[in-house]
ChimeraX commands (.cxc) that place a marker at each C-alpha (Angstrom):
marker #1 position 51.66,81.47,82.67 radius 0.5
marker #1 position 48.92,78.86,82.55 radius 0.5
marker #1 position 45.55,79.33,84.23 radius 0.5
marker #1 position 42.77,76.78,84.46 radius 0.5
marker #1 position 39.80,75.75,86.59 radius 0.5
marker #1 position 39.33,72.15,87.69 radius 0.5
marker #1 position 37.44,70.04,90.17 radius 0.5
marker #1 position 39.42,68.23,92.85 radius 0.5
marker #1 position 38.23,65.77,95.46 radius 0.5
marker #1 position 38.94,67.23,98.90 radius 0.5
marker #1 position 39.66,65.44,102.17 radius 0.5
marker #1 position 35.96,65.55,102.96 radius 0.5
marker #1 position 35.32,63.45,99.88 radius 0.5
marker #1 position 33.51,66.27,98.04 radius 0.5
marker #1 position 34.56,67.46,94.59 radius 0.5
marker #1 position 35.13,71.23,94.65 radius 0.5
marker #1 position 36.25,73.84,92.13 radius 0.5
marker #1 position 39.82,75.18,92.26 radius 0.5
marker #1 position 41.72,77.73,90.22 radius 0.5
marker #1 position 45.27,76.80,89.29 radius 0.5
marker #1 position 48.00,79.22,88.20 radius 0.5
marker #1 position 51.24,77.66,86.89 radius 0.5
marker #1 position 54.38,79.60,85.93 radius 0.5
marker #1 position 57.38,77.96,84.23 radius 0.5
marker #1 position 60.95,78.72,85.35 radius 0.5
marker #1 position 63.45,78.68,82.47 radius 0.5
marker #1 position 67.23,78.25,82.36 radius 0.5
marker #1 position 69.49,79.31,79.52 radius 0.5
marker #1 position 69.15,81.87,76.74 radius 0.5
marker #1 position 69.85,80.29,73.33 radius 0.5
marker #1 position 68.02,77.06,74.05 radius 0.5
marker #1 position 66.05,77.72,77.23 radius 0.5
marker #1 position 65.13,74.71,79.32 radius 0.5
marker #1 position 62.23,74.52,81.73 radius 0.5
marker #1 position 63.78,73.53,85.03 radius 0.5
marker #1 position 60.85,73.95,87.35 radius 0.5
marker #1 position 57.26,75.01,87.78 radius 0.5
marker #1 position 55.76,77.24,90.40 radius 0.5
marker #1 position 52.07,77.51,90.97 radius 0.5
marker #1 position 49.18,78.60,93.14 radius 0.5
marker #1 position 46.03,76.61,93.88 radius 0.5
marker #1 position 42.98,78.50,95.16 radius 0.5
marker #1 position 39.63,77.12,96.24 radius 0.5
marker #1 position 36.96,79.00,94.26 radius 0.5
marker #1 position 34.08,76.61,94.90 radius 0.5
marker #1 position 31.82,79.09,96.71 radius 0.5
marker #1 position 32.44,81.83,94.14 radius 0.5
marker #1 position 31.88,79.39,91.26 radius 0.5
marker #1 position 28.55,78.22,92.70 radius 0.5
marker #1 position 27.43,81.82,93.22 radius 0.5
marker #1 position 28.34,82.68,89.65 radius 0.5
marker #1 position 26.35,79.68,88.39 radius 0.5
marker #1 position 23.41,80.67,90.59 radius 0.5
marker #1 position 23.39,84.21,89.20 radius 0.5
marker #1 position 23.73,82.95,85.63 radius 0.5
marker #1 position 20.83,80.55,86.14 radius 0.5
marker #1 position 18.75,83.29,87.75 radius 0.5
marker #1 position 19.41,85.65,84.86 radius 0.5
marker #1 position 18.29,83.06,82.30 radius 0.5
marker #1 position 15.38,81.45,84.13 radius 0.5
marker #1 position 11.75,82.41,84.49 radius 0.5
marker #1 position 11.21,82.88,88.23 radius 0.5
marker #1 position 7.75,81.27,88.31 radius 0.5
marker #1 position 8.15,78.17,86.16 radius 0.5
marker #1 position 11.91,77.53,86.07 radius 0.5
marker #1 position 11.85,77.51,82.25 radius 0.5
marker #1 position 14.12,79.64,80.07 radius 0.5
marker #1 position 13.14,83.31,79.91 radius 0.5
marker #1 position 13.01,85.50,76.80 radius 0.5
marker #1 position 16.62,86.64,77.27 radius 0.5
marker #1 position 17.90,83.06,77.40 radius 0.5
marker #1 position 15.89,81.96,74.36 radius 0.5
marker #1 position 17.22,84.90,72.38 radius 0.5
marker #1 position 20.81,84.07,73.38 radius 0.5
marker #1 position 20.32,80.42,72.45 radius 0.5
marker #1 position 18.99,81.40,69.03 radius 0.5
marker #1 position 21.77,83.95,68.45 radius 0.5
marker #1 position 24.45,81.42,69.37 radius 0.5
marker #1 position 23.29,79.26,66.46 radius 0.5
marker #1 position 23.52,81.87,63.73 radius 0.5
marker #1 position 21.99,80.49,60.53 radius 0.5
marker #1 position 22.04,76.98,62.00 radius 0.5
marker #1 position 18.44,76.36,61.07 radius 0.5
marker #1 position 19.09,72.63,60.81 radius 0.5
marker #1 position 19.57,72.53,64.60 radius 0.5
marker #1 position 16.61,74.59,65.81 radius 0.5
marker #1 position 14.29,74.16,62.87 radius 0.5
marker #1 position 10.95,75.39,64.24 radius 0.5
marker #1 position 9.40,77.61,66.88 radius 0.5
marker #1 position 6.21,76.82,68.80 radius 0.5
marker #1 position 4.33,79.77,70.31 radius 0.5
marker #1 position 1.90,78.56,73.00 radius 0.5
marker #1 position -0.81,80.68,74.60 radius 0.5
marker #1 position -3.41,79.89,77.29 radius 0.5
marker #1 position -6.97,80.49,76.10 radius 0.5
marker #1 position -9.10,82.61,78.45 radius 0.5
marker #1 position -6.22,83.10,80.89 radius 0.5
marker #1 position -7.53,86.49,81.99 radius 0.5
marker #1 position -10.82,84.84,82.85 radius 0.5
marker #1 position -8.94,82.17,84.84 radius 0.5
marker #1 position -7.31,84.90,86.95 radius 0.5
marker #1 position -10.57,86.84,87.32 radius 0.5
marker #1 position -12.66,83.83,88.37 radius 0.5
marker #1 position -10.18,81.75,90.39 radius 0.5
marker #1 position -7.54,84.31,91.36 radius 0.5
marker #1 position -3.90,84.88,90.43 radius 0.5
marker #1 position -2.64,82.15,92.74 radius 0.5
marker #1 position -4.62,79.56,90.81 radius 0.5
marker #1 position -3.44,81.21,87.59 radius 0.5
marker #1 position 0.16,80.66,88.68 radius 0.5
marker #1 position -0.65,77.00,89.38 radius 0.5
marker #1 position -2.02,76.70,85.85 radius 0.5
marker #1 position 1.17,78.18,84.39 radius 0.5
marker #1 position 3.33,75.77,86.41 radius 0.5
marker #1 position 1.23,72.81,85.29 radius 0.5
marker #1 position 1.66,73.86,81.68 radius 0.5
marker #1 position 5.42,74.33,82.18 radius 0.5
marker #1 position 5.74,70.82,83.61 radius 0.5
marker #1 position 3.63,69.45,80.79 radius 0.5
marker #1 position 5.77,71.12,78.12 radius 0.5
marker #1 position 8.89,69.66,79.73 radius 0.5
marker #1 position 7.35,66.19,79.45 radius 0.5
marker #1 position 6.32,66.69,75.81 radius 0.5
marker #1 position 9.67,67.99,74.55 radius 0.5
marker #1 position 13.20,66.64,74.73 radius 0.5
marker #1 position 16.17,68.06,76.59 radius 0.5
marker #1 position 17.61,69.15,73.25 radius 0.5
marker #1 position 14.62,71.46,72.74 radius 0.5
marker #1 position 14.67,74.87,74.43 radius 0.5
marker #1 position 11.44,75.42,76.39 radius 0.5
marker #1 position 10.73,78.88,77.79 radius 0.5
marker #1 position 8.15,81.33,79.08 radius 0.5
marker #1 position 8.44,84.80,77.61 radius 0.5
marker #1 position 5.87,86.48,79.81 radius 0.5
marker #1 position 2.30,86.21,81.07 radius 0.5
marker #1 position 0.67,83.10,79.63 radius 0.5
marker #1 position 2.98,82.88,76.61 radius 0.5
marker #1 position 5.39,79.97,76.16 radius 0.5
marker #1 position 7.94,79.40,73.39 radius 0.5
marker #1 position 9.73,76.21,72.36 radius 0.5
marker #1 position 12.71,76.08,69.99 radius 0.5
marker #1 position 12.39,72.70,68.33 radius 0.5
marker #1 position 15.60,70.82,67.49 radius 0.5
marker #1 position 15.87,68.33,64.70 radius 0.5
marker #1 position 14.21,67.77,61.35 radius 0.5
marker #1 position 11.33,70.05,60.39 radius 0.5
marker #1 position 8.93,67.30,59.30 radius 0.5
marker #1 position 5.35,68.55,59.33 radius 0.5
marker #1 position 3.95,65.29,60.72 radius 0.5
marker #1 position 6.34,65.45,63.69 radius 0.5
marker #1 position 5.47,69.09,64.37 radius 0.5
marker #1 position 1.74,68.34,64.12 radius 0.5
marker #1 position 2.12,65.49,66.61 radius 0.5
marker #1 position 3.85,67.78,69.10 radius 0.5
marker #1 position 1.23,70.47,68.56 radius 0.5
marker #1 position -1.56,67.98,69.28 radius 0.5
marker #1 position 0.23,66.89,72.46 radius 0.5
marker #1 position 0.50,70.52,73.57 radius 0.5
marker #1 position -3.16,71.23,72.91 radius 0.5
marker #1 position -4.12,68.12,74.90 radius 0.5
marker #1 position -1.97,69.06,77.91 radius 0.5
marker #1 position -4.47,71.10,79.87 radius 0.5
marker #1 position -7.55,69.27,78.67 radius 0.5
marker #1 position -6.63,66.61,81.21 radius 0.5
marker #1 position -7.13,69.23,83.91 radius 0.5
marker #1 position -9.99,70.91,82.09 radius 0.5
marker #1 position -12.08,73.27,84.19 radius 0.5
marker #1 position -15.37,74.75,83.04 radius 0.5
marker #1 position -15.56,78.44,83.89 radius 0.5
marker #1 position -18.68,80.19,85.12 radius 0.5
marker #1 position -19.38,81.87,81.78 radius 0.5
marker #1 position -19.14,78.63,79.85 radius 0.5
marker #1 position -15.63,79.21,78.54 radius 0.5
marker #1 position -13.14,76.37,78.67 radius 0.5
marker #1 position -9.46,76.46,79.58 radius 0.5
marker #1 position -7.20,75.30,76.76 radius 0.5
marker #1 position -3.99,75.90,74.84 radius 0.5
marker #1 position -3.53,77.26,71.33 radius 0.5
marker #1 position -0.34,76.91,69.31 radius 0.5
marker #1 position 1.30,78.78,66.44 radius 0.5
marker #1 position 4.18,77.15,64.57 radius 0.5
marker #1 position 6.83,78.74,62.36 radius 0.5
marker #1 position 9.46,76.73,60.50 radius 0.5
marker #1 position 12.98,78.11,60.13 radius 0.5
marker #1 position 14.70,78.60,56.81 radius 0.5
marker #1 position 17.72,80.42,55.45 radius 0.5
marker #1 position 15.48,83.47,54.99 radius 0.5
marker #1 position 13.75,83.35,58.39 radius 0.5
marker #1 position 16.00,81.88,61.02 radius 0.5
marker #1 position 16.44,84.63,63.58 radius 0.5
marker #1 position 14.42,84.40,66.77 radius 0.5
marker #1 position 12.55,87.69,66.28 radius 0.5
marker #1 position 11.35,86.71,62.81 radius 0.5
marker #1 position 10.27,83.22,63.85 radius 0.5
marker #1 position 8.49,84.58,66.92 radius 0.5
marker #1 position 6.58,87.11,64.83 radius 0.5
marker #1 position 5.59,84.42,62.31 radius 0.5
marker #1 position 4.51,81.99,65.02 radius 0.5
marker #1 position 2.55,84.79,66.69 radius 0.5
marker #1 position 0.56,85.34,63.50 radius 0.5
marker #1 position -0.12,81.62,63.24 radius 0.5
marker #1 position -1.21,81.60,66.88 radius 0.5
marker #1 position -3.59,84.50,66.28 radius 0.5
marker #1 position -5.08,82.62,63.33 radius 0.5
marker #1 position -5.55,79.47,65.44 radius 0.5
marker #1 position -7.23,81.36,68.29 radius 0.5
marker #1 position -9.46,83.30,65.91 radius 0.5
marker #1 position -10.78,80.23,64.12 radius 0.5
marker #1 position -10.66,77.35,66.63 radius 0.5
marker #1 position -9.30,77.88,70.14 radius 0.5
marker #1 position -7.50,74.93,71.63 radius 0.5
marker #1 position -5.98,74.09,68.27 radius 0.5
marker #1 position -2.81,74.84,66.28 radius 0.5
marker #1 position -1.87,76.52,63.01 radius 0.5
marker #1 position 1.26,76.78,60.87 radius 0.5
marker #1 position 2.59,80.08,59.58 radius 0.5
marker #1 position 2.22,80.49,55.82 radius 0.5
marker #1 position 2.92,83.35,53.44 radius 0.5
marker #1 position -0.82,84.06,53.35 radius 0.5
marker #1 position -0.59,85.17,57.01 radius 0.5
marker #1 position 2.21,87.67,56.37 radius 0.5
marker link #1:1,2 radius 0.2
marker link #1:2,3 radius 0.2
marker link #1:3,4 radius 0.2
marker link #1:4,5 radius 0.2
marker link #1:5,6 radius 0.2
marker link #1:6,7 radius 0.2
marker link #1:7,8 radius 0.2
marker link #1:8,9 radius 0.2
marker link #1:9,10 radius 0.2
marker link #1:10,11 radius 0.2
marker link #1:11,12 radius 0.2
marker link #1:12,13 radius 0.2
marker link #1:13,14 radius 0.2
marker link #1:14,15 radius 0.2
marker link #1:15,16 radius 0.2
marker link #1:16,17 radius 0.2
marker link #1:17,18 radius 0.2
marker link #1:18,19 radius 0.2
marker link #1:19,20 radius 0.2
marker link #1:20,21 radius 0.2
marker link #1:21,22 radius 0.2
marker link #1:22,23 radius 0.2
marker link #1:23,24 radius 0.2
marker link #1:24,25 radius 0.2
marker link #1:25,26 radius 0.2
marker link #1:26,27 radius 0.2
marker link #1:27,28 radius 0.2
marker link #1:28,29 radius 0.2
marker link #1:29,30 radius 0.2
marker link #1:30,31 radius 0.2
marker link #1:31,32 radius 0.2
marker link #1:32,33 radius 0.2
marker link #1:33,34 radius 0.2
marker link #1:34,35 radius 0.2
marker link #1:35,36 radius 0.2
marker link #1:36,37 radius 0.2
marker link #1:37,38 radius 0.2
marker link #1:38,39 radius 0.2
marker link #1:39,40 radius 0.2
marker link #1:40,41 radius 0.2
marker link #1:41,42 radius 0.2
marker link #1:42,43 radius 0.2
marker link #1:43,44 radius 0.2
marker link #1:44,45 radius 0.2
marker link #1:45,46 radius 0.2
marker link #1:46,47 radius 0.2
marker link #1:47,48 radius 0.2
marker link #1:48,49 radius 0.2
marker link #1:49,50 radius 0.2
marker link #1:50,51 radius 0.2
marker link #1:51,52 radius 0.2
marker link #1:52,53 radius 0.2
marker link #1:53,54 radius 0.2
marker link #1:54,55 radius 0.2
marker link #1:55,56 radius 0.2
marker link #1:56,57 radius 0.2
marker link #1:57,58 radius 0.2
marker link #1:58,59 radius 0.2
marker link #1:59,60 radius 0.2
marker link #1:60,61 radius 0.2
marker link #1:61,62 radius 0.2
marker link #1:62,63 radius 0.2
marker link #1:63,64 radius 0.2
marker link #1:64,65 radius 0.2
marker link #1:65,66 radius 0.2
marker link #1:66,67 radius 0.2
marker link #1:67,68 radius 0.2
marker link #1:68,69 radius 0.2
marker link #1:69,70 radius 0.2
marker link #1:70,71 radius 0.2
marker link #1:71,72 radius 0.2
marker link #1:72,73 radius 0.2
marker link #1:73,74 radius 0.2
marker link #1:74,75 radius 0.2
marker link #1:75,76 radius 0.2
marker link #1:76,77 radius 0.2
marker link #1:77,78 radius 0.2
marker link #1:78,79 radius 0.2
marker link #1:79,80 radius 0.2
marker link #1:80,81 radius 0.2
marker link #1:81,82 radius 0.2
marker link #1:82,83 radius 0.2
marker link #1:83,84 radius 0.2
marker link #1:84,85 radius 0.2
marker link #1:85,86 radius 0.2
marker link #1:86,87 radius 0.2
marker link #1:87,88 radius 0.2
marker link #1:88,89 radius 0.2
marker link #1:89,90 radius 0.2
marker link #1:90,91 radius 0.2
marker link #1:91,92 radius 0.2
marker link #1:92,93 radius 0.2
marker link #1:93,94 radius 0.2
marker link #1:94,95 radius 0.2
marker link #1:95,96 radius 0.2
marker link #1:96,97 radius 0.2
marker link #1:97,98 radius 0.2
marker link #1:98,99 radius 0.2
marker link #1:99,100 radius 0.2
marker link #1:100,101 radius 0.2
marker link #1:101,102 radius 0.2
marker link #1:102,103 radius 0.2
marker link #1:103,104 radius 0.2
marker link #1:104,105 radius 0.2
marker link #1:105,106 radius 0.2
marker link #1:106,107 radius 0.2
marker link #1:107,108 radius 0.2
marker link #1:108,109 radius 0.2
marker link #1:109,110 radius 0.2
marker link #1:110,111 radius 0.2
marker link #1:111,112 radius 0.2
marker link #1:112,113 radius 0.2
marker link #1:113,114 radius 0.2
marker link #1:114,115 radius 0.2
marker link #1:115,116 radius 0.2
marker link #1:116,117 radius 0.2
marker link #1:117,118 radius 0.2
marker link #1:118,119 radius 0.2
marker link #1:119,120 radius 0.2
marker link #1:120,121 radius 0.2
marker link #1:121,122 radius 0.2
marker link #1:122,123 radius 0.2
marker link #1:123,124 radius 0.2
marker link #1:124,125 radius 0.2
marker link #1:125,126 radius 0.2
marker link #1:126,127 radius 0.2
marker link #1:127,128 radius 0.2
marker link #1:128,129 radius 0.2
marker link #1:129,130 radius 0.2
marker link #1:130,131 radius 0.2
marker link #1:131,132 radius 0.2
marker link #1:132,133 radius 0.2
marker link #1:133,134 radius 0.2
marker link #1:134,135 radius 0.2
marker link #1:135,136 radius 0.2
marker link #1:136,137 radius 0.2
marker link #1:137,138 radius 0.2
marker link #1:138,139 radius 0.2
marker link #1:139,140 radius 0.2
marker link #1:140,141 radius 0.2
marker link #1:141,142 radius 0.2
marker link #1:142,143 radius 0.2
marker link #1:143,144 radius 0.2
marker link #1:144,145 radius 0.2
marker link #1:145,146 radius 0.2
marker link #1:146,147 radius 0.2
marker link #1:147,148 radius 0.2
marker link #1:148,149 radius 0.2
marker link #1:149,150 radius 0.2
marker link #1:150,151 radius 0.2
marker link #1:151,152 radius 0.2
marker link #1:152,153 radius 0.2
marker link #1:153,154 radius 0.2
marker link #1:154,155 radius 0.2
marker link #1:155,156 radius 0.2
marker link #1:156,157 radius 0.2
marker link #1:157,158 radius 0.2
marker link #1:158,159 radius 0.2
marker link #1:159,160 radius 0.2
marker link #1:160,161 radius 0.2
marker link #1:161,162 radius 0.2
marker link #1:162,163 radius 0.2
marker link #1:163,164 radius 0.2
marker link #1:164,165 radius 0.2
marker link #1:165,166 radius 0.2
marker link #1:166,167 radius 0.2
marker link #1:167,168 radius 0.2
marker link #1:168,169 radius 0.2
marker link #1:169,170 radius 0.2
marker link #1:170,171 radius 0.2
marker link #1:171,172 radius 0.2
marker link #1:172,173 radius 0.2
marker link #1:173,174 radius 0.2
marker link #1:174,175 radius 0.2
marker link #1:175,176 radius 0.2
marker link #1:176,177 radius 0.2
marker link #1:177,178 radius 0.2
marker link #1:178,179 radius 0.2
marker link #1:179,180 radius 0.2
marker link #1:180,181 radius 0.2
marker link #1:181,182 radius 0.2
marker link #1:182,183 radius 0.2
marker link #1:183,184 radius 0.2
marker link #1:184,185 radius 0.2
marker link #1:185,186 radius 0.2
marker link #1:186,187 radius 0.2
marker link #1:187,188 radius 0.2
marker link #1:188,189 radius 0.2
marker link #1:189,190 radius 0.2
marker link #1:190,191 radius 0.2
marker link #1:191,192 radius 0.2
marker link #1:192,193 radius 0.2
marker link #1:193,194 radius 0.2
marker link #1:194,195 radius 0.2
marker link #1:195,196 radius 0.2
marker link #1:196,197 radius 0.2
marker link #1:197,198 radius 0.2
marker link #1:198,199 radius 0.2
marker link #1:199,200 radius 0.2
marker link #1:200,201 radius 0.2
marker link #1:201,202 radius 0.2
marker link #1:202,203 radius 0.2
marker link #1:203,204 radius 0.2
marker link #1:204,205 radius 0.2
marker link #1:205,206 radius 0.2
marker link #1:206,207 radius 0.2
marker link #1:207,208 radius 0.2
marker link #1:208,209 radius 0.2
marker link #1:209,210 radius 0.2
marker link #1:210,211 radius 0.2
marker link #1:211,212 radius 0.2
marker link #1:212,213 radius 0.2
marker link #1:213,214 radius 0.2
marker link #1:214,215 radius 0.2
marker link #1:215,216 radius 0.2
marker link #1:216,217 radius 0.2
marker link #1:217,218 radius 0.2
marker link #1:218,219 radius 0.2
marker link #1:219,220 radius 0.2
marker link #1:220,221 radius 0.2
view
């Protein structure tokens, strides 16, 4: 029995998903010969679209449309020890985000998060995995070579994202983005480890100069 799913153009001109079952009919015992095929073709387009919708919903942040934490973890786990593919992790945090919500309200705060999400999409490539893991925290799994100059350039672009829409708050604080960066290696490839390292680098960046970036080093361990 053979089972497969395929897209077929229907009479309406639309391409829809079908499920095909094919069963071979054999003749003879010593040297059986396939004399015919019998099959069943079922339209599963609606069910397939619903499955895709649920899968997308389960892996997408509802507010920004980026990957959520679950999806980022699954992406990282699917590339076990492939640190040449996703070679670095960027951890991005909005400076003074609580103050943004307090002064301008949560609706404006959501607008800020969506602006940042759109900006991150424009900065990174489709081969990079861009996600929001909660609150004002964003994570990007960087694909490609782990050259420091390339990572620094991306970090500068991230930090500059919200400066274009800079808004001075009542207490004199300024909206901005800080970034922590951790590079993958054979010893520290898994998502949890990289996230923890990038988090420490982010804390260092925010502590010393908000609106800037820092790389994880052994001194931060």
